[in-house]
C-alpha positions in Angstrom: 15.2 7.0 -9.4 13.7 3.5 -9.4 15.3 0.1 -8.9 13.7 -3.4 -8.8 15.0 -6.9 -8.5 12.8 -10.0 -8.9 13.5 -13.7 -8.7 11.8 -17.1 -8.6 12.6 -20.7 -7.8 10.9 -24.0 -8.4 11.0 -26.1 -5.2 9.3 -29.1 -6.8 6.5 -29.9 -9.2 4.0 -28.4 -6.8 5.6 -25.5 -5.0 7.5 -22.5 -6.2 8.6 -19.3 -4.5 9.1 -15.8 -5.9 10.2 -12.6 -4.5 11.0 -9.0 -5.3 12.7 -5.9 -3.8 12.4 -2.4 -5.0 13.6 1.1 -4.1 12.3 4.5 -5.3 13.7 8.0 -4.8 11.7 11.1 -5.6 13.1 14.6 -5.1 10.8 17.6 -5.6 11.3 21.3 -5.4 8.5 23.9 -5.4 9.1 27.6 -6.1 7.1 30.7 -5.1 7.4 34.3 -6.2 7.5 35.5 -2.6 10.9 35.8 -1.1 14.1 37.6 -2.1 15.7 34.5 -3.8 12.6 33.0 -5.3 14.3 32.5 -8.7 17.2 30.4 -7.4 15.9 29.0 -4.1 12.9 26.7 -3.8 10.2 27.6 -1.3 10.1 24.0 -0.3 12.0 20.8 -1.0 11.1 17.2 -0.4 13.0 13.9 -0.7 10.7 10.8 -0.6 12.3 7.4 -0.4 10.4 4.1 -0.6 11.4 0.5 -0.1 9.3 -2.6 -0.8 9.9 -6.3 -0.4 7.7 -9.3 -1.1 7.9 -13.1 -0.9 5.2 -15.3 -2.3 4.9 -19.1 -2.1 2.7 -20.6 -4.8 1.4 -24.1 -5.3 -0.2 -26.0 -8.1 -3.1 -28.3 -7.3 -2.5 -29.5 -3.7 -5.2 -31.3 -1.8 -7.6 -30.0 -4.4 -6.5 -26.3 -4.0 -4.6 -23.8 -6.1 -3.2 -20.8 -4.3 -0.5 -18.6 -2.8 0.7 -17.4 0.6 2.8 -14.3 1.0 4.6 -11.7 3.1 5.0 -8.0 2.2 7.0 -5.2 3.8 7.2 -1.6 2.8 8.9 1.5 4.2 8.5 5.2 3.2 10.6 8.1 4.5 10.0 11.7 3.8 12.6 14.5 4.4 11.5 18.1 4.1 13.5 21.3 3.9 12.3 24.9 4.1 8.6 24.0 4.4 6.0 23.3 7.1 3.4 22.0 4.6 4.3 18.3 5.2 6.2 16.8 8.1 9.2 14.6 8.2 8.0 11.0 8.7 8.8 7.4 8.5 6.0 5.0 7.6 6.3 1.2 7.7 3.9 -1.6 6.8 3.9 -5.4 7.1 1.3 -7.7 5.7 0.7 -11.5 5.4 -1.9 -13.0 3.1 -3.3 -16.2 1.8 -5.4 -16.8 -1.3 -6.8 -20.2 -2.4 -9.0 -21.5 -5.2 -11.1 -24.6 -5.0 -13.0 -26.2 -8.0 -16.0 -27.0 -5.9 -18.1 -28.7 -8.6 -18.1 -29.5 -12.3 -20.6 -28.1 -14.8 -21.1 -29.0 -18.4 -19.0 -25.9 -19.3 -16.2 -26.5 -16.9 -15.4 -26.3 -13.2 -17.1 -23.8 -10.8 -14.4 -22.2 -8.7 -14.7 -20.9 -5.2 -12.0 -18.4 -4.2 -11.3 -17.3 -0.7 -8.5 -15.0 0.7 -7.5 -13.2 3.8 -4.9 -10.6 4.7 -3.6 -9.0 7.9 -1.8 -5.7 7.8 0.0 -3.5 10.3 1.1 0.1 9.6 3.3 2.4 11.7 3.7 6.1 11.2 6.3 8.1 13.0 6.1 11.9 12.3 8.3 14.8 13.3 7.1 18.4 13.2 7.0 21.6 15.3 4.0 23.0 17.1 5.4 26.5 17.6 8.8 25.8 19.1 7.9 22.4 20.5 8.9 19.3 18.6 6.1 16.8 18.3 6.9 13.1 17.4 3.5 11.3 17.3 3.7 7.5 16.7 0.6 6.0 15.2 -0.2 2.3 14.7 -3.0 0.9 12.5 -3.8 -2.8 12.1 -6.7 -4.5 10.4 -7.7 -7.6 8.5 -9.3 -7.8 5.1 -10.8 -10.6 3.1 -12.6 -11.7 0.0 -14.6 -14.6 -1.3 -16.0 -15.2 -4.7 -17.7 -17.9 -6.8 -17.3 -18.3 -10.6 -19.7 -20.6 -12.4 -19.3 -21.1 -16.2 -22.8 -20.9 -17.8 -21.6 -21.3 -21.4 -18.4 -21.1 -23.3 -18.8 -17.3 -23.4 -20.7 -16.5 -20.2 -19.6 -16.8 -16.6 -21.7 -16.1 -13.5 -19.6 -14.3 -10.8 -20.5 -13.3 -7.3 -18.0 -11.6 -5.0 -17.7 -10.1 -1.5 -14.7 -8.4 0.0 -13.5 -6.0 2.6 -10.7 -3.4 2.4 -9.3 -0.6 4.6 -7.0 2.4 4.3 -5.2 4.3 7.1 -5.0 8.1 6.9 -1.9 9.4 5.1 0.6 11.8 6.7 -0.8 14.5 4.4 -4.3 14.0 5.6 -3.2 14.0 9.2 -0.6 16.7 9.4 -0.6 19.0 6.3 -0.3 22.6 7.4 0.4 25.2 4.8 0.4 26.2 1.2 0.4 23.6 -1.5 2.4 25.4 -4.2 1.4 23.2 -7.1 -2.3 23.8 -6.5 -2.2 27.2 -4.9 -4.3 26.1 -2.0 -3.9 26.2 1.8 -4.3 22.7 3.3 -4.8 21.7 6.9 -4.7 18.1 8.1 -6.9 16.5 10.8 -4.9 14.4 13.3 -8.1 12.8 14.5 -8.8 10.9 11.3 -9.3 7.1 11.7 -9.2 4.1 9.4 -11.5 4.0 6.4 -13.4 0.7 5.8 -14.9 -0.6 2.6 -17.1 -3.6 1.9 -18.5 -4.6 -1.4 
């Protein structure tokens, strides 16, 4: 099940705002030939729900710049029945970003454009699972900035020189951290690593 609502409004000739909200529901059942009721009862059952909201403020040329500023929020909740493969968890993320373009000089083929952007994200992961008979509820928080800058220079009507540098990051997923058991779709036993840290990328 998927639902999305989007809207936009023009504040004036320079500024406009747009937003969106979406919800997604995924239900999954996996069967295994082991067990007395394997033909009618799933070996594991998951219900994954996701919510996402975004608001973006855009502007036309303003003090020589074109760009956008934005806020994003997302939430994901996983409920598990009859399986220890993946834990119950709630994952939330918030982000704020800005992206601006500046025509820094003019060539005979058009303007050269310098683009710069930055973003700050925070992620929270609350998980619930049993270690033996003891309920564990670890709460993890990840936060990191990322950014990019690039320069486009038109060399001819058909050729553009582009140089770009950027950073990105990715926190570990609940599956990578806490998986413990048989993945019925792949037929493999998977074990997570709760000591995993943030992945960083620069290019």
